[in-house]
C-alpha positions in Angstrom: -28.3 -78.3 -49.6 -31.5 -80.2 -51.1 -34.4 -78.5 -49.2 -38.2 -80.2 -49.1 -39.1 -77.8 -51.5 -36.6 -78.9 -54.0 -37.3 -82.4 -53.1 -41.6 -81.2 -53.9 -40.5 -79.5 -57.5 -37.9 -82.8 -58.3 -41.2 -85.2 -57.9 -43.0 -83.2 -59.8 -41.3 -82.7 -62.5 -40.4 -86.3 -62.5 -44.0 -87.4 -62.1 -44.8 -84.9 -65.6 -42.2 -86.5 -67.9 -42.9 -89.9 -66.9 -46.6 -88.7 -67.0 -45.7 -87.4 -70.8 -43.7 -90.6 -71.5 -46.8 -92.9 -70.8 -44.6 -94.4 -67.8 -46.8 -93.2 -64.3 -49.6 -95.5 -63.6 -52.2 -95.3 -61.5 -53.0 -97.4 -58.5 -56.5 -98.2 -59.9 -55.0 -99.1 -63.3 -57.4 -102.4 -64.6 -54.0 -103.5 -66.0 -51.5 -102.6 -62.7 -50.4 -106.1 -61.4 -49.5 -106.8 -65.0 -47.4 -103.1 -65.5 -45.9 -103.1 -62.2 -44.6 -106.9 -61.7 -41.8 -105.0 -64.8 -42.0 -101.8 -64.4 -38.5 -101.5 -66.4 -39.8 -101.0 -70.6 -37.5 -99.6 -73.3 -39.1 -95.8 -72.7 -38.0 -95.9 -69.0 -39.2 -97.1 -65.8 -42.8 -97.0 -64.9 -43.5 -95.4 -61.7 -46.6 -94.7 -59.1 -47.1 -90.9 -57.2 -46.1 -93.6 -54.9 -42.9 -94.5 -55.8 -42.0 -90.8 -57.0 -42.8 -89.6 -53.7 -41.0 -92.4 -51.8 -37.7 -91.7 -53.7 -37.5 -87.6 -53.6 -38.4 -87.9 -50.1 -35.5 -90.2 -49.1 -32.8 -87.8 -47.6 -30.8 -87.5 -44.5 -32.7 -84.0 -44.3 -36.1 -85.1 -44.6 -37.5 -84.6 -41.5 -40.4 -86.6 -41.6 -42.4 -84.3 -43.5 -41.0 -84.3 -47.3 -43.2 -87.5 -48.7 -47.0 -86.6 -47.2 -45.7 -82.8 -48.7 -45.0 -84.5 -52.1 -48.1 -86.1 -52.1 -50.2 -83.7 -51.5 -48.4 -81.2 -54.4 -49.0 -84.4 -56.6 -52.6 -84.7 -55.9 -53.1 -81.3 -56.9 -52.1 -82.5 -61.1 -52.2 -86.1 -60.1 -55.6 -86.6 -58.1 -56.9 -89.5 -60.2 -53.6 -91.8 -59.8 -53.8 -92.3 -56.5 
């Protein structure tokens, strides 16, 4: 069964992979609007911490707490991306 803990770990793994590939975009990035207007690149899709949290909290088992828990965990490493 897909659980909140698995969702959190999957979101962290996704954020790490996006960051490693230069595809994790800070919400405060000076070119945010331009970058996110065309988020699909040859290297993969650009994402924000919010889009990753939303993606991994979209599950029928979500009791309404998953997205906040994912964002809390992402803040530990990617606090400047909020």
